[in-house]
Each structure stands twice: as structure tokens, then as C-alpha cells.
C-alpha positions as CSV (number, residue, x, y, z in Angstrom):
1,M,-0.3,0.3,0.2
2,G,1.2,3.2,-0.8
3,A,0.7,6.6,0.3
4,R,-2.3,8.7,-1.2
5,I,-2.6,12.7,-0.8
6,S,-6.1,13.4,0.2
7,R,-8.6,15.9,-0.7
8,V,-6.9,18.5,2.3
9,G,-3.6,17.8,0.3
10,V,-1.9,16.0,3.6
11,N,-0.1,12.6,2.7
12,Q,-1.4,9.5,4.6
13,L,-1.8,6.4,5.2
14,P,-5.0,4.6,5.2
15,G,-6.5,5.2,8.5
16,T,-3.5,7.1,9.6
17,L,-3.3,11.1,9.5
18,L,0.4,12.5,9.8
19,P,0.9,15.7,11.6
20,W,1.0,18.7,9.6
21,S,4.3,21.2,10.7
22,G,2.7,23.9,8.6
23,P,3.0,25.5,5.2
24,P,6.7,24.6,3.6
25,W,7.5,28.7,3.6
26,R,7.0,29.1,7.5
27,S,10.7,29.4,8.9
28,E,11.0,26.6,12.1
29,S,12.6,29.6,14.1
30,I,9.2,31.3,13.7
31,P,7.1,29.9,16.3
32,P,2.9,30.2,15.6
33,I,1.1,32.1,17.5
34,P,-1.9,30.2,18.7
35,Y,-5.5,31.1,16.5
36,G,-7.0,31.9,20.0
37,K,-4.4,34.9,21.1
38,R,-4.7,36.5,18.3
39,Q,-8.7,36.2,17.6
40,E,-8.7,37.6,21.3
41,E,-6.3,40.3,20.4
42,A,-8.2,41.3,17.6
43,K,-10.9,41.5,20.0
44,Q,-10.1,43.7,22.0
45,E,-8.6,46.3,19.7
46,A,-11.8,45.9,17.9
47,E,-13.7,47.1,21.4
48,K,-11.6,50.0,21.9
49,S,-12.9,51.7,18.6
50,A,-15.5,54.1,18.4
51,F,-16.9,52.1,15.7
52,Y,-17.6,48.9,17.5
53,K,-18.8,51.1,21.1
54,K,-21.3,53.7,18.8
55,Y,-23.0,50.4,17.1
56,N,-22.6,48.5,20.7
57,E,-24.5,50.8,22.4
58,Y,-26.8,51.3,19.1
59,D,-27.7,47.7,20.0
60,R,-28.3,48.1,23.5
61,L,-30.6,51.0,22.5
62,Y,-32.7,49.3,20.2
63,A,-33.1,46.0,22.7
64,I,-34.7,48.8,25.0
65,L,-36.4,50.3,22.4
66,N,-38.3,46.8,21.4
67,S,-39.0,46.0,25.5
68,L,-41.4,49.0,25.8
69,T,-43.9,47.7,23.9
70,K,-43.7,45.1,26.8
71,L,-45.3,47.9,29.2
72,Q,-49.3,47.6,30.4
73,E,-51.6,50.6,30.6
74,D,-50.5,52.6,34.3
75,W,-46.8,51.5,33.7
76,D,-46.0,54.7,35.3
77,S,-48.9,54.3,38.3
78,Y,-50.3,57.9,37.3
79,G,-52.4,56.8,34.3
80,A,-49.6,56.6,31.3
81,P,-50.8,54.6,28.2
82,S,-48.1,51.9,27.1
83,P,-46.1,52.9,24.0
84,S,-48.2,51.9,21.5
85,P,-46.0,49.5,18.5
86,A,-46.4,52.1,15.7
87,S,-44.4,54.3,18.1
88,V,-41.9,51.7,18.9
89,T,-41.4,50.5,15.4
90,L,-41.4,54.6,14.5
91,G,-38.7,54.4,17.4
92,T,-36.5,51.7,16.1
93,K,-36.7,53.9,12.6
94,Y,-35.9,57.7,14.2
95,L,-32.8,55.3,15.8
96,A,-30.9,54.1,13.0
97,A,-32.0,57.4,11.1
98,F,-30.2,59.1,13.8
99,L,-27.0,56.4,14.0
100,S,-26.5,57.8,10.1
101,K,-26.7,61.1,11.4
102,G,-23.8,60.8,14.1
103,L,-25.8,61.8,16.7
104,L,-26.6,58.9,19.5
105,P,-29.8,59.0,22.2
106,H,-28.3,58.3,25.5
107,R,-31.2,57.0,27.0
108,V,-34.8,55.7,25.3
109,V,-38.0,55.9,27.5
110,P,-41.3,55.4,27.1
111,S,-43.2,58.6,27.6
112,A,-45.5,59.6,30.4
113,E,-47.8,60.9,27.2
114,G,-48.3,57.8,25.6
115,G,-45.3,56.9,22.9
116,V,-41.5,56.5,23.4
117,A,-39.0,59.2,23.9
118,L,-34.8,59.4,22.9
119,M,-32.9,61.1,25.8
120,F,-30.2,63.0,24.8
121,S,-27.5,64.8,27.3
122,S,-24.4,67.0,27.5
123,S,-24.5,68.0,30.6
124,P,-26.0,70.2,31.6
125,K,-28.1,70.9,28.3
126,Q,-30.7,68.2,27.9
127,A,-32.5,67.2,24.9
128,Y,-35.4,64.3,23.6
129,F,-37.1,63.5,20.5
130,E,-40.6,62.1,21.1
131,I,-43.0,59.9,18.5
132,T,-46.4,59.7,20.8
133,N,-48.5,56.9,20.1
134,E,-50.3,59.4,17.6
135,E,-46.9,59.2,15.6
136,E,-46.5,63.1,16.4
137,L,-43.2,64.0,16.5
138,S,-41.3,66.6,18.9
139,I,-38.5,67.8,20.2
140,G,-37.7,69.1,23.5
141,T,-34.7,70.7,24.7
142,Y,-34.0,72.6,28.4
143,G,-30.9,73.4,30.1
144,K,-30.3,74.5,33.9
145,G,-31.5,77.9,34.1
146,Q,-33.2,77.3,31.1
147,K,-37.1,76.7,30.2
148,L,-38.5,74.0,27.7
149,T,-38.8,74.9,24.2
150,I,-40.8,72.5,22.0
151,T,-39.9,71.7,18.3
152,D,-43.1,69.8,16.4
153,L,-42.1,67.6,13.3
154,S,-43.7,66.9,10.4
155,S,-44.3,63.2,10.7
156,E,-45.6,63.1,6.8
157,S,-41.6,64.1,6.3
158,D,-39.3,60.4,5.6
159,A,-37.3,59.9,9.0
160,A,-34.1,60.9,7.3
161,A,-35.1,64.3,6.8
162,N,-36.6,64.6,9.8
163,A,-33.8,62.4,11.7
164,A,-31.3,65.4,9.6
165,K,-33.5,68.2,11.1
166,A,-33.9,67.0,14.4
167,R,-29.9,66.5,14.5
168,D,-29.3,70.1,14.0
169,I,-31.6,71.3,16.4
170,I,-29.7,69.3,19.1
171,S,-26.2,70.0,17.8
172,S,-26.9,73.5,17.8
173,F,-28.5,73.7,21.0
174,F,-25.9,71.7,22.6
175,E,-23.1,74.0,20.6
176,G,-25.1,77.4,21.7
């Protein structure tokens, strides 16, 4: 019986696999890096990147937003209506649109008026983007010593246009 070449190119006798020492061009003086170590180093580098952090935060906010559909009526013990599935779905669209515009809220909360709110913060200033159960959109901005300013947006515009407008309003408020 002679040796044969298998599909993976390793010489083997029937029923016996010979050890593979690596590619022929590898110098024996260079020890191979265990795959697990390279993978762990790559993961650690990725976790340091702003891109990874931003998308990790997006995933966290998206999960919270979707969990708001489980709230019951009177969730705050003051008679607040639960967020409607439509307001949560619209909230996920705006969360993605804000991400694409470089603006990510720090919190997602149910609205006491019914619906959801995406909360933004740049201490001591605060802003929110609210979507009611009737799918009305508004932006509220306020800060220490400032009164609340509310801007209503048209829900008939597309999400990207409204997200861009909201980003401009919120960014200029935080910068000003």
C-alpha cells in the first residue's frame, strides 16, 4: 500500500493522518501564534474602536426600545398609556436614522404621554425626541436655568429628513 494525497493535501496512510507542520515557507525559528490569542487580541482592539462602541450602544438602545412594547397601561402608576407598537417601530426607524447622522441618544424611555422618547444629554443641557402613540414628533430642549423649548416636526416627512432636522436642532442647542 502506498501513500496517497487526500483532498486537503496531507499525505496519509490508510487510516493514519500524519502531523502537519505548517506551510512549507514557515521558518522553524518563528513559533506559530495560537489562533485563540490572535482572535482575542483582535477582539480587544475592536472593542477600543469608536465604531464598535457606537454600534454596541445602538444595539443596547434598540433592545430597550423594543422591550417598551411589553409595558402595560398605567406603567408609571399615574395612568400613563403604554407605548403603541407603531410608536416603537417608528422609534427604531429614528434610532437608525440618528445613528446614520452621527447622533445617538444616551437613553430610550417610555413617554408619560404615551409613546417613546429618545433622550440626549450634554451636561448640563438635555434634549429629547418624542414620538407619541399618534405618531406625532417633537423635540424638547432644556437646561439648567433655561425653560423648555418644544419644536414640532411633521410626521409626513421621511425619517432621514426629520432625523437630519432633529440632529441640527439638537446639535446647535448643545453647541450654543
